[in-house]
C-alpha distance (Angstrom), angle and dihedral (degrees) to the residues before:
residue distance angle dihedral
X1 . . .
X2 3.76 . .
X3 3.79 91.8 .
X4 3.81 91.4 50.7
X5 3.82 93.9 53.6
X6 3.76 92.4 43.6
X7 3.77 91.0 56.7
X8 3.81 91.8 47.7
X9 3.80 91.3 49.7
X10 3.76 91.8 50.7
X11 3.82 91.0 49.4
X12 3.82 92.5 49.1
X13 3.77 91.6 47.9
X14 3.79 90.4 50.9
X15 3.81 90.8 49.5
X16 3.86 89.4 49.6
X17 3.79 91.4 51.8
X18 3.80 91.8 49.3
X19 3.83 91.8 49.7
X20 3.78 91.4 47.6
X21 3.79 90.8 50.9
X22 3.81 92.3 49.3
X23 3.82 92.2 48.8
X24 3.82 91.1 50.2
X25 3.81 91.0 50.6
X26 3.81 91.0 49.9
X27 3.82 92.4 49.8
X28 3.80 92.3 45.9
X29 3.79 92.2 51.5
X30 3.80 91.0 49.3
X31 3.79 92.5 51.9
X32 3.78 91.4 43.4
X33 3.77 92.0 54.1
X34 3.84 97.0 38.2
X35 3.87 120.2 123.1
X36 3.82 90.4 -115.2
X37 3.80 91.1 55.9
X38 3.81 91.2 48.0
X39 3.83 90.6 50.4
X40 3.79 91.9 52.3
X41 3.80 89.7 52.3
X42 3.84 91.4 51.9
X43 3.89 111.1 97.1
X44 3.85 90.5 -151.8
X45 3.81 88.5 67.4
X46 3.81 91.5 61.7
X47 3.85 92.1 43.8
X48 3.81 92.0 52.6
X49 3.81 92.1 46.4
X50 3.80 92.2 50.4
X51 3.82 91.7 48.2
X52 3.79 91.2 52.0
X53 3.81 92.2 50.7
X54 3.83 91.9 49.2
X55 3.81 91.4 48.4
X56 3.81 90.8 53.1
X57 3.81 91.2 49.2
X58 3.83 91.6 50.4
X59 3.81 92.8 48.1
X60 3.79 97.3 50.0
X61 3.79 92.8 36.4
X62 3.81 93.9 53.2
X63 3.81 91.2 48.7
X64 3.80 90.9 52.9
X65 3.80 91.8 44.9
X66 3.81 92.2 50.2
X67 3.77 91.0 50.1
X68 3.78 91.3 50.1
X69 3.79 92.7 46.6
X70 3.77 94.7 50.4
X71 3.78 91.0 45.2
X72 3.79 89.3 55.6
X73 3.80 90.4 48.2
X74 3.79 89.4 53.5
X75 3.80 89.9 50.5
X76 3.82 89.7 49.9
X77 3.81 89.3 57.2
X78 3.80 94.1 49.5
X79 3.81 90.9 96.3
X80 3.82 89.4 68.6
X81 3.83 112.7 82.5
X82 3.81 89.8 -147.9
X83 3.82 91.6 68.0
X84 3.81 92.2 47.4
X85 3.80 89.5 64.4
X86 3.80 110.5 91.0
X87 3.79 91.1 -154.2
X88 3.80 89.8 58.7
X89 3.79 97.1 44.5
X90 3.80 89.7 49.7
X91 3.80 89.4 59.6
X92 3.80 108.9 125.2
X93 3.82 89.2 -142.1
X94 3.82 91.1 71.1
X95 3.79 122.0 85.3
X96 3.81 119.9 -113.5
X97 3.79 132.2 -174.8
X98 3.79 124.7 -123.4
X99 3.80 87.1 -96.1
X100 3.83 88.7 58.0
X101 3.80 92.4 -112.2
X102 3.79 120.2 140.1
X103 3.80 110.1 -95.5
X104 3.77 127.7 -155.5
X105 3.77 94.4 -157.4
X106 3.78 140.9 31.2
X107 3.83 123.9 -161.7
X108 3.77 125.0 -126.0
X109 3.81 119.4 -158.2
X110 3.77 119.0 -132.9
X111 3.80 129.6 -173.7
X112 3.77 130.1 -151.0
X113 3.80 125.7 -144.0
X114 3.78 92.1 -96.8
X115 3.79 91.2 55.8
X116 3.79 97.4 -103.2
X117 3.83 112.1 148.7
X118 3.79 122.9 -148.5
X119 3.78 136.1 165.7
X120 3.79 129.2 -117.4
X121 3.78 117.3 -167.7
X122 3.79 116.4 -146.1
X123 3.81 112.9 -159.3
X124 3.78 114.0 -127.1
X125 3.79 94.2 -157.3
X126 3.76 111.8 48.7
X127 3.76 131.1 -160.4
X128 3.80 127.1 -179.9
X129 3.80 88.4 -104.7
X130 3.82 91.9 52.2
X131 3.78 92.6 48.8
X132 3.77 90.6 49.4
X133 3.79 91.9 50.8
X134 3.81 92.7 50.3
X135 3.76 102.6 39.7
X136 3.77 102.0 21.1
X137 3.78 86.6 -116.2
X138 3.76 122.5 -178.5
X139 3.77 129.0 -151.3
X140 3.82 88.0 -95.1
X141 3.80 91.4 61.9
X142 3.77 96.6 54.3
X143 3.79 112.1 89.4
X144 3.78 106.2 175.6
X145 3.78 124.0 98.2
X146 3.80 105.5 -132.5
X147 3.79 126.8 -143.4
X148 3.79 99.4 -147.8
X149 3.82 122.4 -164.5
X150 3.79 111.8 -143.7
X151 3.81 115.9 -114.8
X152 3.79 129.5 -162.9
X153 3.80 110.9 -70.8
X154 3.82 96.5 19.2
X155 3.79 117.8 139.8
X156 3.78 132.2 173.8
X157 3.80 88.2 -106.0
X158 3.82 94.9 50.2
X159 3.81 91.7 47.9
X160 3.79 91.3 48.7
X161 3.80 89.2 53.4
X162 3.81 93.5 44.6
X163 3.81 95.2 50.3
X164 3.81 95.1 34.4
X165 3.78 96.4 -123.4
X166 3.79 131.9 117.2
X167 3.79 123.6 -88.2
X168 3.79 88.6 -123.8
X169 3.81 89.6 58.4
X170 3.81 91.1 57.5
X171 3.80 91.9 43.9
X172 3.83 93.9 49.2
X173 3.81 94.7 46.2
X174 3.80 93.1 50.9
X175 3.81 100.3 33.5
X176 3.80 93.1 -120.2
X177 3.80 134.7 119.4
X178 3.79 123.2 -98.0
X179 3.81 89.5 -113.4
X180 3.79 96.5 44.7
X181 3.81 118.6 141.1
X182 3.79 110.0 -117.5
X183 3.80 123.0 -143.6
X184 3.79 122.8 -140.3
X185 3.80 108.2 -105.0
X186 3.79 93.3 24.1
X187 3.83 114.5 135.0
X188 3.80 119.9 -130.8
X189 3.78 129.3 -174.0
X190 3.81 111.1 -126.2
X191 3.81 118.5 -163.4
X192 3.82 121.2 -145.1
X193 3.79 91.4 -123.2
X194 3.79 140.4 9.1
X195 3.77 112.7 -71.9
X196 3.77 141.6 73.8
X197 3.79 140.9 -69.2
X198 3.80 121.3 -126.8
X199 3.80 127.4 -168.7
X200 3.78 110.3 -147.4
X201 3.81 116.2 -118.5
X202 3.78 130.3 -166.2
X203 3.82 108.6 -69.0
X204 3.82 96.6 16.8
X205 3.82 119.5 140.8
X206 3.80 130.4 -171.0
X207 3.80 89.3 -115.5
X208 3.81 91.9 54.8
X209 3.80 91.6 46.7
X210 3.78 90.1 51.7
X211 3.82 90.8 50.8
X212 3.80 91.0 53.0
X213 3.80 99.0 48.3
X214 3.80 105.7 17.2
X215 3.79 120.6 -133.0
X216 3.80 124.5 112.7
X217 3.78 130.7 -59.7
X218 3.81 91.5 -137.6
X219 3.82 90.3 54.2
X220 3.81 91.8 50.4
X221 3.80 91.0 51.2
X222 3.82 94.5 44.8
X223 3.81 99.1 39.6
X224 3.80 92.3 51.1
X225 3.79 96.6 43.0
X226 3.81 93.4 -118.7
X227 3.78 120.1 167.3
X228 3.82 89.4 -142.1
X229 3.80 141.9 -24.5
X230 3.77 89.8 -80.1
X231 3.80 94.1 53.9
X232 3.81 96.2 98.4
X233 3.80 131.5 108.1
X234 3.77 137.5 -168.5
X235 3.79 109.4 -78.1
X236 3.81 96.0 23.4
X237 3.80 115.0 142.2
X238 3.81 109.9 -135.2
X239 3.81 128.0 -170.5
X240 3.79 117.7 -143.5
X241 3.79 110.3 -158.1
X242 3.83 112.5 -137.0
X243 3.80 89.1 -2.4
X244 3.80 119.3 155.7
X245 3.78 124.3 -144.8
X246 3.81 108.0 -120.0
X247 3.80 118.8 -121.2
X248 3.77 89.1 -119.0
X249 3.76 107.7 68.4
X250 3.78 114.9 -111.4
X251 3.78 111.1 -115.5
X252 3.77 111.5 -114.4
X253 3.77 130.2 -165.8
X254 3.80 109.2 -91.1
X255 3.78 118.4 -114.8
X256 3.76 107.6 -106.3
X257 3.79 120.0 -138.3
X258 3.77 109.1 -126.8
X259 3.77 134.2 -164.6
X260 3.79 114.9 -99.3
X261 3.77 91.2 -113.1
X262 3.81 96.4 50.7
X263 3.83 92.4 96.5
X264 3.78 133.9 37.7
X265 3.79 124.2 -157.3
X266 3.81 111.5 -76.8
X267 3.82 88.9 -141.5
X268 3.76 143.4 -12.6
X269 3.78 115.6 -101.4
X270 3.77 147.0 85.0
X271 3.79 125.1 -49.7
X272 3.81 99.8 -117.1
X273 3.81 100.0 172.9
X274 3.78 133.4 22.4
X275 3.81 128.1 -140.8
X276 3.81 111.3 -26.5
X277 3.81 140.0 136.3
X278 3.81 96.0 64.0
X279 3.79 87.5 -22.1
X280 3.80 92.3 -76.4
X281 3.79 102.7 95.5
X282 3.82 128.4 88.6
X283 3.82 121.6 -178.6
X284 3.81 122.1 -140.2
X285 3.80 114.1 -168.3
X286 3.78 129.6 -158.0
X287 3.80 139.3 128.6
X288 3.78 118.2 -45.8
X289 3.79 108.1 -96.3
X290 3.81 94.9 37.8
X291 3.85 108.0 145.5
X292 3.80 118.5 -102.1
X293 3.81 117.1 -150.9
X294 3.79 134.0 -162.3
X295 3.81 105.8 -99.4
X296 3.81 90.3 -148.5
X297 3.79 140.2 -3.1
X298 3.78 117.5 -79.3
X299 3.80 149.2 108.4
X300 3.80 122.6 -64.5
X301 3.81 110.8 -118.1
X302 3.79 101.5 175.0
X303 3.79 132.1 16.4
X304 3.79 104.9 172.7
X305 3.80 117.5 -178.1
X306 3.80 102.4 149.7
X307 3.78 98.1 90.0
X308 3.81 93.4 -103.9
X309 3.80 117.4 169.3
X310 3.86 100.1 -104.1
X311 3.81 95.6 161.4
X312 3.80 93.1 -60.3
X313 3.83 94.1 -62.1
X314 3.81 95.3 122.3
X315 3.79 117.4 -155.0
X316 3.79 106.4 8.3
X317 3.79 146.4 166.5
X318 3.80 132.4 -148.3
X319 3.80 122.2 -164.9
X320 3.81 125.6 -165.9
X321 3.80 113.3 -141.9
X322 3.79 133.1 -175.5
X323 3.82 119.0 -59.8
X324 3.82 90.5 26.6
X325 3.81 94.9 -71.6
X326 3.81 115.8 151.4
X327 3.79 129.8 -161.6
X328 3.80 121.8 -157.7
X329 3.83 127.2 -156.1
X330 3.82 116.0 -169.5
X331 3.86 139.4 -175.9
X332 3.82 93.8 30.2
X333 3.79 122.0 168.9
X334 3.82 97.3 -155.8
X335 3.82 133.6 15.0
X336 3.80 123.3 -150.6
X337 3.80 99.9 -175.4
X338 3.81 138.4 55.6
X339 3.83 135.4 -146.4
X340 3.78 112.3 -71.4
X341 3.80 95.7 27.5
X342 3.79 117.9 135.0
X343 3.80 111.5 -132.3
X344 3.77 131.3 -169.4
X345 3.77 125.3 -143.0
X346 3.80 109.0 -80.5
X347 3.81 95.9 22.0
X348 3.80 111.9 144.5
X349 3.80 104.8 -115.6
X350 3.83 102.9 169.2
X351 3.78 149.5 -30.9
X352 3.79 128.2 -88.6
X353 3.80 115.6 -104.1
X354 3.79 144.9 151.3
X355 3.80 102.9 -111.6
X356 3.78 121.1 144.5
X357 3.79 119.9 15.1
X358 3.81 97.4 -12.8
X359 3.81 130.6 130.3
X360 3.79 96.4 -165.2
X361 3.79 142.8 13.9
X362 3.81 109.9 -72.8
X363 3.79 144.2 118.5
X364 3.79 119.6 -113.1
X365 3.80 103.2 -143.7
X366 3.82 122.7 -167.5
X367 3.78 134.7 176.2
X368 3.82 117.0 -155.6
X369 3.81 117.7 -164.9
X370 3.80 95.2 20.0
X371 3.78 139.1 47.0
X372 3.78 115.3 -78.4
X373 3.80 102.0 -112.5
X374 3.84 90.9 -153.3
X375 3.83 89.5 66.6
X376 3.81 89.4 81.6
X377 3.81 90.2 69.7
X378 3.79 120.7 82.7
X379 3.80 122.2 -128.1
X380 3.80 109.4 -83.5
X381 3.79 95.4 34.1
X382 3.81 114.0 133.7
X383 3.79 112.8 -140.5
X384 3.79 118.2 -157.6
X385 3.77 136.4 171.6
X386 3.77 113.1 -106.4
């Protein structure tokens, strides 16, 4: 009996092993021939996977790189007080990156006729060197008079080479010698081309100015944005292209000593820049739209609001006062007067802006024929009406 059952058990066990083997073969073949297995054997699957990984790396890497780049640009601008002011950096007119960092540039997309798309980056903050690199500009195409702050290593010769003007031009404009030692932080007036600057006096004509310095009448009219030869006023600053300072000094109107109460502040705000622009200009910064007042009674000579060149000062006003003294108000947003108007001291003549070559809201205030009374205040001082 025992032998009989033993044989049956062995046979059943053998049958079980054979069935198990067959089932395993069937399952293996199914897995082997499954769609997933075929996909894994396809080389295109690995190519597509690799491409997707690389695309992700490029996307997140470029975002991080852009953020880092713009952050560095913001740090590079930290030397300028304008960008330290939160009110200025919140201005919607400035360009910001997607990470909300201040950006120096913003790209514009252009398309060609065949549909090809490419990017052109337009700098937001321009320098003469940047303009030259973009447009191939020469010194004869730059129009603005620059107030340059001396950096370590600057000399009259190096500046002349950098701005492509003669050393004499720099010396004449700033009343220094060609071999003068320059101090770091010192402000120099840099002309857009070789020549001289002339401040118009009572009785001056373009023809007389041309006879003194040379050059061409047409250049004087064009370079200074004059409507005609007769479109000059006392206190105007004229550029004479290729002019030469005569050996005999040109007589200039003497600076008149005024009583302390002759002028009032042209606006309330902070002194943001000391004497510059031939040493006559003082900048007072405040919010755009801050009222600008006539510093003294007089007659309006110029009230320019058409974006004319005017040495980069934007919309501006000049007022002739007694004794031939002229006050100048530049970078205005709005003008409330016109040429020929009589104004009294304290009359509201415009609103503070940032037109022309300005990086922030301020008024550029000059006094021609007398000392600028705002020069006695140090940079950072807040002036306010009592």
